[in-house]
N, C-alpha and C positions, 0 to 999 in steps of 0.2 A: 502494500500499500504507501509505503515512504516513497519508494522509486518512481512510484506512477506519479505521485505528488511533485517528486524534482524534476520529472521528464516534462510535466504539464508545466510548472512554473517555468522551465528553459523555454519551450517553446512558444510559452506566452510574451517571455522578454524578447524572444528574438522577432516575433511578430510585431511587437509593439515597437521595436527598432527599426524594423523595415517599414513601417508604416509612417513613422516620424521623419524617417529619412527621404521620403517620398513629399514631403509637406514642405519642402524649401522654396522660398518664394521666386526663385528663378524657374521653376519646373524641374527642378531635380537635376540640372545639367552639370552637377559637380561641386555645388556648394555657393557661397557667397563671394561676392567681390571684396578683397582686404585690399584696401586703398592707402598709400601714402605718399606724400611729395616731397621731392629733393631737389636741390639745385637751381631753386627758385631764385631769380633776379629781374631788376628793371634798370636798362640803361638810363641815366639821367636824361631826362627829356629836354629837348632843345627848343620846343614850340610847345602848342596847347595839345599835343597828342604825345602818346607814351606807348611803350610794347612792354609787355610782361613774358617771361620764358621761365619756364619749369618742367619737370617730369614728374608724371602720375605713375607710380610703379603698382601694378596688381597681383599681389601674391595668391589670391584667391582663385579657386577653380570658376568663376562664372565672370563673364565680359561685362561692362558697366559701359556706361555713355556720359561724358562731360557735356553738360546741355547748357551751361550758361556760368558767367562769373559777374560779381557783383563786388563794387568797392567804394569806400566813401570819397576817394579821389574823383571819381567821375560818375555821373548818372547814366553814361552811354559808353558801357564797357561790352565787348562784342568779341566772338573768337574767330579767326580766320585761317584759311589755308593759302598756302602758295604752290601753286602749280605753273608750270613753266614761267617762272618769273613774274607771274601775275598772283595779285592776292586778291582773295574774296572771302566774304563774309560766307559762316556756316553756321546750320543750327546745332548741330553736336559733332564730338570727335568720339571714335570707340576708345576704349580703354579694355585691351583684350585682356582674357583671363592669362594668368601667368605671365603677363607681359606688362607693357608700358606704352604710354603715350607721350611723345617726345613734344614738347613746345620750344623751338629754339630758332637763333638768328636765321634767316633763309629759308625758313620752313614754317609750319603752323605757329601760331602764336596769339597772345591775348592783347587786344587793341584797346586802348583808353583814349576816348575822345572828348575834347572840351574839358580840359583838366581844370579842378577848381581850384589847385595852387600847382606849381612846379617843384616837386620834391627834388632836394639836392643829396648828390651823393653823402653816403653814410647814414641817411634816413631810412625808413621803412614804410612800404605802402602796404596796408592790410587788404586782403581780396579773400573772397569767400567763393570758394567751386562749388556748383551744383551739379548733382549726377541723377541719372535717370534711377538707381536703385540705392547706393550707398547715401549716407548721411550727408551733408555738406561738410567740407573742409575748409577752414579759416587758416591762411596762410599770410607770413609776412613777407613780400619781396625787398631784399634789401637793393637800396640805389646803388648803383656800380657807376664808374666811369662811362661816359657815353659809349666810347670803343669796345667796353668790355664783351668778350668773346671766350667763354670758357672752353677749353681744348677737350675734346672727344679722346675718351680711352680707347 
């Protein structure tokens, strides 16, 4: 009788675990996005526009999308892609599962229009990144010299 109870308890635990595993918010495609931001910076603006660069790393098993960026520096913050040396606004960028979204000089980036003030080198600009699935992430972009371009590894 005791073995039967133990076996039944094991089957129930296994079935409950499998049922819960199927309930993840992304439809069970391997987990949740696990996002963190590294390498963030803003070159010191020389006009009433500025650009922001950073890398969103996703160590989770599910992809996500960067859908918007907000900042107290500007009421007009957009995300842009650069293709064939032409820049255009996009509605979102994919952050692949177990991958990264690289916003870098000459490529995809954040654009700040109609700056409320021009931040100086050494200051920090706060931004909030909004995603399709993950909670928003607040990041401080250190303001670097106008020509700053980190070397790729």
